[in-house]
BATORRO-102916 format. One record per residue (C-alpha): z, x, y; residue in three letters; residue number from 1. Coordinates in Angstrom, 2 decimals. Each point is the difference from the previous one (the first is absolute). Layout:
! BATORRO-102916
        up      east     north    aa     i
         Z         X         Y   Ala   NUM
...
! end
This chain:
! BATORRO-102916
        up      east     north    aa     i
     -0.01      0.20      0.41   Unk     1
     -0.36      1.00      2.85   Unk     2
      1.98      0.51      2.73   Unk     3
     -0.10     -1.77      3.38   Unk     4
      0.34      1.53      2.97   Unk     5
      2.12     -2.21      2.19   Unk     6
      0.95      2.66      2.62   Unk     7
     -2.36     -0.14      2.84   Unk     8
      0.01      0.12      4.02   Unk     9
     -2.70     -1.09      2.05   Unk    10
     -0.53     -0.65      3.91   Unk    11
     -3.04     -1.80      1.46   Unk    12
     -2.07      0.26      3.66   Unk    13
     -2.32     -2.57      1.34   Unk    14
     -3.10      1.69     -2.60   Unk    15
      1.63      1.59     -2.35   Unk    16
      2.86      0.17     -2.45   Unk    17
      1.95      3.40     -0.88   Unk    18
      0.95      0.07     -3.73   Unk    19
      2.70      2.49     -1.54   Unk    20
     -0.06      0.13     -3.43   Unk    21
      2.45      2.76     -2.18   Unk    22
     -1.02      0.98     -3.31   Unk    23
      2.24      2.31     -1.53   Unk    24
     -0.51      2.76     -2.32   Unk    25
     -3.49     -0.71     -0.89   Unk    26
     -3.71      1.24      1.10   Unk    27
     -1.91     -2.60      1.88   Unk    28
     -4.05      0.43      0.78   Unk    29
     -2.70     -2.45      1.53   Unk    30
     -0.55     -1.32     -3.68   Unk    31
      3.25     -1.56     -0.38   Unk    32
     -0.42     -2.29      3.21   Unk    33
     -2.13     -3.26      0.40   Unk    34
     -0.33     -1.72      3.25   Unk    35
     -2.26     -2.88      0.90   Unk    36
      0.30     -2.14      2.91   Unk    37
      2.55     -2.42     -1.06   Unk    38
      1.42      2.33     -3.07   Unk    39
      1.98      3.10     -0.34   Unk    40
      0.73      1.98     -3.13   Unk    41
      1.61      3.37     -1.05   Unk    42
      0.73      0.61     -3.32   Unk    43
      1.25      3.61     -1.10   Unk    44
      1.57     -0.60     -3.74   Unk    45
      2.39     -0.80      0.00   Unk    46
      0.68     -1.35      3.15   Unk    47
     -2.16     -3.10      1.47   Unk    48
     -0.31     -1.63      3.70   Unk    49
     -2.12     -3.03      0.61   Unk    50
     -0.17     -2.40      3.31   Unk    51
     -2.42     -2.71      1.12   Unk    52
     -0.03      0.71      3.50   Unk    53
      1.25     -2.73      2.53   Unk    54
     -3.78      0.37      1.79   Unk    55
     -3.47      1.79     -0.46   Unk    56
     -0.30      3.99      0.52   Unk    57
     -2.62      2.15      0.62   Unk    58
      0.01      1.84     -3.29   Unk    59
     -3.05      2.42      1.43   Unk    60
      2.08      1.03      3.08   Unk    61
      3.28      0.25     -1.59   Unk    62
      1.60      3.17     -1.41   Unk    63
      2.79      1.36     -2.38   Unk    64
      1.62      3.50      0.26   Unk    65
      1.90      0.79     -3.10   Unk    66
      2.61      3.21      0.57   Unk    67
      3.70      1.01     -0.99   Unk    68
      0.49     -3.25     -2.22   Unk    69
     -1.13     -2.47      2.21   Unk    70
     -3.01     -1.83      0.28   Unk    71
     -0.96     -1.32      4.04   Unk    72
     -2.65     -2.97      0.62   Unk    73
     -1.50     -0.45      3.20   Unk    74
     -1.64     -3.81     -0.68   Unk    75
     -2.01     -0.65      3.24   Unk    76
      0.02     -4.24      0.71   Unk    77
     -3.57     -1.97      0.25   Unk    78
      1.80     -2.33      2.28   Unk    79
      2.50      1.33      2.58   Unk    80
      3.61     -1.46      0.15   Unk    81
      3.17      0.27     -1.79   Unk    82
      0.89     -0.98     -3.36   Unk    83
      3.07     -2.04     -1.24   Unk    84
      0.24      2.35     -3.05   Unk    85
     -1.55      2.63     -2.00   Unk    86
     -1.32     -2.45     -2.93   Unk    87
     -0.88     -3.21     -0.62   Unk    88
      3.34     -1.99     -0.75   Unk    89
      0.68     -3.13     -1.65   Unk    90
     -3.40      0.12     -1.86   Unk    91
     -0.36     -1.58     -3.36   Unk    92
     -0.83      2.23     -3.19   Unk    93
     -3.64     -1.52     -0.18   Unk    94
     -0.63      0.79      3.67   Unk    95
      1.17      3.65     -0.46   Unk    96
     -2.00      0.07     -3.25   Unk    97
     -2.76     -1.04      1.87   Unk    98
      0.25      2.06      2.71   Unk    99
      0.64      3.26     -2.14   Unk   100
     -3.60     -1.01     -2.14   Unk   101
     -1.58     -0.42      3.11   Unk   102
      0.99      3.45      1.26   Unk   103
     -1.19      1.42     -3.24   Unk   104
     -2.99     -1.93      0.45   Unk   105
     -1.45      0.88      3.39   Unk   106
      1.09      4.23     -1.06   Unk   107
     -2.26     -0.37     -2.66   Unk   108
     -2.77     -1.65      1.75   Unk   109
      0.90      2.42      2.88   Unk   110
     -0.75      2.85     -2.52   Unk   111
     -2.87     -1.15     -1.74   Unk   112
     -1.74     -0.28      3.79   Unk   113
      1.41      3.42      0.56   Unk   114
     -1.66      1.42     -2.74   Unk   115
     -3.41     -1.96      0.63   Unk   116
      0.25      1.15      3.52   Unk   117
      0.36      3.43     -1.07   Unk   118
     -2.67     -0.08     -2.82   Unk   119
     -2.53     -1.29      2.95   Unk   120
      1.42      2.77      2.19   Unk   121
     -0.69      2.78     -3.24   Unk   122
     -3.75     -1.49     -0.10   Unk   123
     -0.47      0.32      3.28   Unk   124
      1.48      3.58      0.13   Unk   125
     -2.32      0.81     -3.02   Unk   126
     -3.28     -1.43      1.81   Unk   127
      0.81      1.86      2.96   Unk   128
      0.59      3.10     -1.97   Unk   129
     -3.64     -0.38     -1.82   Unk   130
     -1.60     -0.74      3.24   Unk   131
      1.32      3.28      1.67   Unk   132
     -1.12      2.41     -3.14   Unk   133
     -3.06     -1.85     -0.03   Unk   134
     -0.27      1.04      3.90   Unk   135
      1.24      3.45     -0.79   Unk   136
     -2.39      0.63     -2.78   Unk   137
     -3.21     -1.31      2.02   Unk   138
      0.80      2.18      3.01   Unk   139
      0.91      3.27     -2.54   Unk   140
     -3.61     -1.50     -1.90   Unk   141
     -1.93      0.61      3.52   Unk   142
      1.71      2.90      0.75   Unk   143
     -0.87      1.87     -3.29   Unk   144
     -3.60     -1.36      0.75   Unk   145
     -0.24      1.50      3.32   Unk   146
      1.34      3.18     -0.84   Unk   147
     -2.67      0.09     -3.00   Unk   148
     -2.67     -1.17      2.71   Unk   149
      0.99      3.00      2.12   Unk   150
      0.31      2.55     -2.95   Unk   151
     -3.37     -1.57     -0.96   Unk   152
     -1.58      0.84      3.54   Unk   153
      1.96      3.48      0.05   Unk   154
     -1.80      1.08     -3.31   Unk   155
     -3.68     -1.49      1.07   Unk   156
      0.07      2.08      3.40   Unk   157
      1.23      3.26     -2.01   Unk   158
     -2.59     -0.46     -2.74   Unk   159
     -2.61     -0.64      2.79   Unk   160
      0.88      3.30      1.45   Unk   161
     -0.10      1.84     -3.16   Unk   162
     -3.43     -1.11     -0.74   Unk   163
     -0.99      1.28      3.68   Unk   164
      1.46      3.15     -0.40   Unk   165
     -1.83      0.39     -3.57   Unk   166
     -3.48     -0.84      1.34   Unk   167
      0.47      2.63      2.90   Unk   168
      0.62      2.58     -2.77   Unk   169
     -2.84     -1.22     -1.98   Unk   170
     -2.78     -0.12      2.45   Unk   171
     -0.28      3.84      0.58   Unk   172
      0.23      0.58     -3.84   Unk   173
     -2.55     -3.13     -0.60   Unk   174
     -2.40      1.80      2.62   Unk   175
      0.32      3.39     -1.39   Unk   176
     -0.73     -1.26     -3.66   Unk   177
     -2.92     -1.55      1.11   Unk   178
     -1.75      3.01      1.67   Unk   179
      0.85      2.02     -3.36   Unk   180
     -1.40     -2.85     -2.09   Unk   181
     -2.94      0.01      2.58   Unk   182
     -0.62      4.00     -0.44   Unk   183
     -0.05     -0.34     -3.89   Unk   184
     -2.54     -2.77      0.18   Unk   185
     -2.07      2.02      1.75   Unk   186
      0.11      3.10     -2.35   Unk   187
     -0.57     -2.20     -3.23   Unk   188
     -3.46     -1.15      1.87   Unk   189
     -0.79      3.45      0.53   Unk   190
      0.49      1.21     -3.42   Unk   191
     -1.90     -3.07     -1.73   Unk   192
     -3.24      0.70      2.60   Unk   193
      0.19      3.56     -1.21   Unk   194
      0.20     -1.43     -3.86   Unk   195
     -2.56     -2.10      0.54   Unk   196
     -2.70      2.11      1.45   Unk   197
      0.32      3.04     -3.08   Unk   198
     -0.32     -3.29     -2.41   Unk   199
     -3.69      0.31     -1.43   Unk   200
     -2.08     -3.65      0.37   Unk   201
     -0.69     -1.10     -3.86   Unk   202
     -3.68     -0.91     -0.99   Unk   203
     -1.09     -3.32     -0.57   Unk   204
     -0.47     -0.15     -3.78   Unk   205
      3.33      1.47     -0.17   Unk   206
      1.51     -3.09      2.02   Unk   207
     -1.67     -2.27     -2.37   Unk   208
      1.22      1.66     -2.89   Unk   209
      3.80     -0.24      1.58   Unk   210
     -0.70     -3.85      0.59   Unk   211
     -1.35     -0.70     -3.40   Unk   212
      2.74     -2.04     -1.45   Unk   213
      0.83      1.35     -3.73   Unk   214
     -0.21     -1.79     -2.87   Unk   215
      2.22      0.00     -2.66   Unk   216
      2.96     -2.28     -1.46   Unk   217
      2.59     -0.45      2.56   Unk   218
     -1.64      1.97      2.84   Unk   219
     -0.24     -1.45      3.09   Unk   220
     -0.69      1.51      3.82   Unk   221
      2.35      0.50      2.31   Unk   222
     -1.94     -2.17      2.28   Unk   223
      0.37     -3.20     -2.92   Unk   224
      1.27     -3.24      1.05   Unk   225
      1.22     -1.17     -3.53   Unk   226
      3.09      2.98      0.04   Unk   227
      2.98     -1.94     -1.69   Unk   228
      3.38     -0.56      1.73   Unk   229
      3.05      1.43     -1.07   Unk   230
      1.99     -2.50     -2.35   Unk   231
      3.52     -0.27      0.66   Unk   232
      2.64     -2.07     -2.10   Unk   233
      1.65     -2.93      1.30   Unk   234
      3.23     -0.01      1.78   Unk   235
      3.07     -1.11     -2.15   Unk   236
      1.27     -3.68     -0.25   Unk   237
      3.23     -0.07      1.79   Unk   238
      3.36     -1.78     -1.15   Unk   239
      3.27     -0.89      0.75   Unk   240
      3.15      0.99     -2.13   Unk   241
      2.94     -2.05      0.26   Unk   242
      3.94      1.43     -0.38   Unk   243
      2.53     -2.04     -0.38   Unk   244
      3.69      1.52      0.52   Unk   245
      3.43     -2.35     -1.31   Unk   246
      1.53     -0.77      2.81   Unk   247
      3.63      1.55      0.36   Unk   248
      3.30     -0.69      2.69   Unk   249
      0.56      3.79     -0.30   Unk   250
     -1.77      2.85      1.51   Unk   251
      0.38      2.28     -3.00   Unk   252
     -1.33      0.05     -3.16   Unk   253
      0.95     -2.38     -2.94   Unk   254
      2.36      1.73     -2.66   Unk   255
      1.59     -1.56     -2.82   Unk   256
      3.46      1.85      0.77   Unk   257
     -0.05     -1.90      3.04   Unk   258
     -1.33     -3.38     -0.98   Unk   259
      3.32     -1.56     -0.32   Unk   260
      1.95      1.59      3.34   Unk   261
     -3.28     -1.18      2.15   Unk   262
      0.56     -3.55     -1.85   Unk   263
      3.86     -0.07      1.27   Unk   264
     -1.19      0.90      3.31   Unk   265
     -2.52     -2.49      0.27   Unk   266
      2.33     -2.73     -1.22   Unk   267
      2.81      0.76      2.81   Unk   268
     -2.55     -0.65      2.78   Unk   269
     -1.36     -2.69     -1.56   Unk   270
      3.76     -1.73      0.05   Unk   271
      0.57      1.57      3.71   Unk   272
     -2.80     -1.18      1.07   Unk   273
      0.63     -3.59     -1.83   Unk   274
      3.55     -0.28      1.66   Unk   275
     -1.32      0.95      3.52   Unk   276
     -3.06     -2.68     -0.51   Unk   277
      2.99     -2.86     -1.13   Unk   278
      1.63      0.30      3.56   Unk   279
     -2.59      0.78      2.11   Unk   280
     -0.49     -3.44      1.43   Unk   281
      3.51      0.71      1.31   Unk   282
     -0.16      3.66      1.21   Unk   283
     -3.70     -0.66      1.77   Unk   284
      2.25     -0.54      3.46   Unk   285
      1.98      3.09     -0.43   Unk   286
     -0.61      3.57      2.02   Unk   287
     -1.73      2.54     -2.01   Unk   288
      3.18      2.06     -0.16   Unk   289
      2.25     -3.07     -1.30   Unk   290
     -1.99      0.23     -3.17   Unk   291
      1.33      3.70     -0.49   Unk   292
      3.02     -0.32     -2.46   Unk   293
      1.53      3.43      1.82   Unk   294
     -0.35     -1.37      3.67   Unk   295
      1.63     -3.71     -1.45   Unk   296
      2.93      2.51     -1.67   Unk   297
      0.83      2.01      3.33   Unk   298
     -0.11     -3.41      1.74   Unk   299
      2.53     -1.61     -2.54   Unk   300
      2.10      3.20      0.05   Unk   301
     -0.02     -0.64      4.68   Unk   302
      1.08     -3.67     -1.01   Unk   303
      2.90      1.34     -2.18   Unk   304
      1.07      2.11      2.27   Unk   305
      0.38     -2.32      2.72   Unk   306
      1.99     -2.52     -2.58   Unk   307
     -2.94     -2.51      0.16   Unk   308
     -0.01     -0.28     -4.00   Unk   309
     -2.01     -2.90     -0.43   Unk   310
     -2.99      1.38      1.99   Unk   311
      0.53      3.19     -2.25   Unk   312
     -0.24     -1.76     -2.90   Unk   313
     -3.21     -1.88      0.71   Unk   314
     -1.65      3.67      1.20   Unk   315
      0.99      1.09     -3.70   Unk   316
     -1.36     -3.08     -1.70   Unk   317
     -3.36      0.41      1.46   Unk   318
     -0.37      3.63     -0.71   Unk   319
      1.18     -0.69     -3.49   Unk   320
     -3.02     -2.27     -0.28   Unk   321
     -2.40      2.54      1.11   Unk   322
      1.33      2.36     -2.02   Unk   323
      2.85     -0.57     -2.85   Unk   324
     -0.12      3.73     -1.58   Unk   325
      2.12      1.05      3.01   Unk   326
      3.83      0.39     -0.91   Unk   327
      1.26      0.54      3.63   Unk   328
     -1.27     -3.38      0.91   Unk   329
      2.29     -1.51     -2.91   Unk   330
      2.76      2.39      0.94   Unk   331
      0.13     -0.97      3.56   Unk   332
     -0.42     -3.71     -0.72   Unk   333
      3.35      0.25     -1.73   Unk   334
      1.49      1.74      2.64   Unk   335
     -1.13     -3.23      2.03   Unk   336
      1.25     -2.55     -2.86   Unk   337
      3.54      1.79      0.06   Unk   338
      0.91     -0.39      3.73   Unk   339
     -1.30     -3.88     -0.61   Unk   340
      2.21     -0.82     -3.25   Unk   341
     -3.32     -0.63     -2.31   Unk   342
      1.58      2.04     -2.51   Unk   343
     -1.81     -1.15     -2.76   Unk   344
     -3.24      1.16      1.74   Unk   345
      1.57      3.32      0.81   Unk   346
      0.46      0.71     -3.71   Unk   347
     -3.66     -0.87     -0.85   Unk   348
     -1.48      2.07      2.84   Unk   349
      2.34      2.70     -1.00   Unk   350
     -0.95     -0.33     -3.90   Unk   351
     -3.61      0.10      1.18   Unk   352
      0.12      3.16      2.09   Unk   353
      1.78      1.94     -3.28   Unk   354
     -3.07     -1.21     -2.00   Unk   355
     -2.47      0.99      2.32   Unk   356
      1.99      3.84      0.69   Unk   357
     -0.23      0.49     -3.47   Unk   358
     -0.81      2.99     -1.41   Unk   359
      3.41      1.66      1.87   Unk   360
     -1.03      2.80      1.65   Unk   361
      1.96      2.12      2.85   Unk   362
     -2.19     -1.36      2.59   Unk   363
      1.10     -3.71     -0.33   Unk   364
      3.66      1.01     -0.91   Unk   365
      0.78     -1.08      3.53   Unk   366
     -1.57     -3.40     -0.25   Unk   367
      1.33     -0.72     -3.64   Unk   368
      3.89      0.89      1.36   Unk   369
     -0.50     -3.01      2.60   Unk   370
     -1.35     -2.34     -2.69   Unk   371
      2.51      0.27     -2.28   Unk   372
      2.68     -0.38      2.69   Unk   373
     -1.47     -3.06      2.10   Unk   374
     -0.44     -1.69     -3.89   Unk   375
      3.50      0.94     -0.81   Unk   376
      1.44     -1.03      3.60   Unk   377
     -1.70     -3.40     -0.77   Unk   378
      1.57     -0.41     -3.48   Unk   379
      3.54      0.57      1.54   Unk   380
     -0.62     -2.38      2.64   Unk   381
     -0.71     -2.48     -2.83   Unk   382
      3.22      0.90     -1.48   Unk   383
     -2.08      1.70     -3.33   Unk   384
      2.09      3.05      0.93   Unk   385
     -1.03      1.91     -3.39   Unk   386
     -3.54     -0.20      0.31   Unk   387
      0.12      1.39      3.54   Unk   388
      2.46      2.89     -1.00   Unk   389
     -2.56      0.60     -2.72   Unk   390
     -2.39      0.49      3.10   Unk   391
      2.14      2.06      1.87   Unk   392
      0.62      2.29     -2.82   Unk   393
     -3.83      0.25     -0.46   Unk   394
     -0.69      1.38      3.63   Unk   395
      3.22      2.40     -0.48   Unk   396
     -1.48      1.54     -2.71   Unk   397
     -3.64      0.18      2.22   Unk   398
      2.47      1.59      2.90   Unk   399
      3.30      1.06     -1.08   Unk   400
      1.20      1.66      3.19   Unk   401
     -0.19     -3.82      1.75   Unk   402
      3.32     -0.02      1.07   Unk   403
     -0.43     -3.88      1.63   Unk   404
     -1.73     -1.13     -3.50   Unk   405
      2.94      1.57     -1.74   Unk   406
      2.47     -1.92      2.03   Unk   407
     -1.48     -3.03     -0.09   Unk   408
     -0.38      0.43     -4.04   Unk   409
      3.89      0.65     -0.20   Unk   410
      0.68     -3.10      2.13   Unk   411
     -2.17     -2.09     -2.46   Unk   412
      1.98      1.48     -3.06   Unk   413
      3.41     -0.88      1.64   Unk   414
     -1.33     -3.84      0.47   Unk   415
     -1.36      0.24     -3.66   Unk   416
      3.30      1.03     -1.05   Unk   417
      2.30     -2.44      1.93   Unk   418
     -2.22     -2.85     -1.05   Unk   419
      0.75      0.88     -3.52   Unk   420
      3.76      0.62      0.61   Unk   421
      0.12     -4.02      1.89   Unk   422
     -1.84     -1.55     -3.37   Unk   423
! end
C-alpha cells in the first residue's frame, strides 16, 4: 500500500499557486510527476500524492523544482482570482473518478498530438536536409564541370602551342630533305641516259622472235591476259564459348574442410536479418545511431546513472532486440530490475548473461562476478538465501580478494544459521 503524503503547504496570488511538498528519503525525478489542467499526481514509491485542483491551471507554463527532499510547484492559473482551497472539496467519488480519468485521457491525447507534430517536423527536417543536399551536390557538380572545362581549354592551348613549335622545327628539315631528294633524282636521270646511250639497238627479226609466244604445256607470255589469281583459303567461321561459374557468397574458393563453418555463418546471418526485418516496421522512425546496440547500451548506462531506471530498461530492451548475443545488455538490465524490485526478471537476465559468458576466460571474469552477485542479491531479496549464498560463493571463487563480496556472503551465512536455529 502506498503512503499518502498529507503534509503540504501552499500559498497563492491572483495569477499563481505555490505548493511545497516534502518527500523525505527518496529520489524524485520528472518521470514521477504527472500534471494536467485539473489533476496533479506525484508517485515516488512508497509515497503518493494526488490532488484534483480547485480550478484549471496552465500546465504548459507551470513548473516543478526538485531538491533537498522537497518538490516546489509553481502553478499558473488560467483565470485570475483567489481560490477557496487547493483541491476540489465536497466532490463525490464518481466526480473525482471522472476528473481523474478525464485528466489521463487528455494527457494521452496531448502526448499523441505532440508525437504527430514531432513526426511532421521530423519529416520536414528530412525534406529540407534532402533539398539542401541536392543543392550542394548540384553546386559541386557545376564546379567540377567548370574545372574540367578550364582544364580542357588549358590542355588544348598547350597542344596547339606544341604543334606550332613542331611545325617551326620541321620546316627547315623538310626544305633540306626536298633539296637532297631533288639532287639524287637528277643524278639518277643522268645515269639512266648514259646507260641508254651505251645499249645496242636490236634488229627487227630479233624483236619479232622475242615477241613470238612459246608453245608448250603450261607456257604463257608475260603479256597473257589469262593469268590465274592466287587462290586464298576462306576465313574460319566465328563462334562463342559460354562458361558458367558456380555462384558463391564468399570470395575464396570452395573447400570441403570449410563447408560446415561457412554454412553456420550463413545461418547466423540469415537469423540476424530475420530478427531485424521482423521489427523493421517499428524501427523505421529510429535514427541511424538508435539502431546501434552499442549506442543504446551507452544510452541505457547514462539513464541508469541519473536514476531513470525505466528509461534504461527500455534502451536495453531495444538493444537486445537488435542483438541478443551481447551479455553486457542482460547484465546491465538485471541491475535496473534490481533497482525496480523486478527480482524474477533480474534472475532471468543474470542467468542469460552467464550463459553468454561461456567459456569462462580471464577477459570476462569481471562480468561473471557481477552476474553472480546480482543474481545472488535477487535470490536473497526473495528470501532464497541458500541459492543466493551459492552465487556469492561462485563469485568469490572467481575473485577471492573481493572483501565486499566476502562480507556479504558471511552475512548470508549468519542469516541461514539464524533461520535454522529458530526453526
